[in-house]
C-alpha positions, 0 to 999 in steps of 0.5 A: 890778328893781322890785316891785309888790304886789297883793291877789287876791280880797281874801285872797292878797297877791302880789308881782310882780317887774317888769323896768325896762321894766315887763314882769312877770317873776314872782310870789311868794306867802306860804306858810303852811307854809314861812313864806316867799315862794314863786315861783308864776308861775301868779299872773301869769295869775290877776292878769291875768284876775281882776276881784278884784285891787287894787294895794296898798302894800309895807307892806300886803303885808308886813302881810298876809304876817305875818298868814298866817305868824302874825306872822313876818317877810315880808321 
């Protein structure tokens, strides 16, 4: 399994789990309350239908998560 990273609407970092064939299998977003990534498959649909989606690097994803968590680790 590999991951791809996206920024939705310039605010929400999304980590997408991909099968080795490239099939998107699940999505995780940071939860400010839990200070951890939570699974939310609805983001797969949101990524596919939004015109405000940018692919980002893992480092950019981690930095965005840390901002949301208040500087706690995103991994």
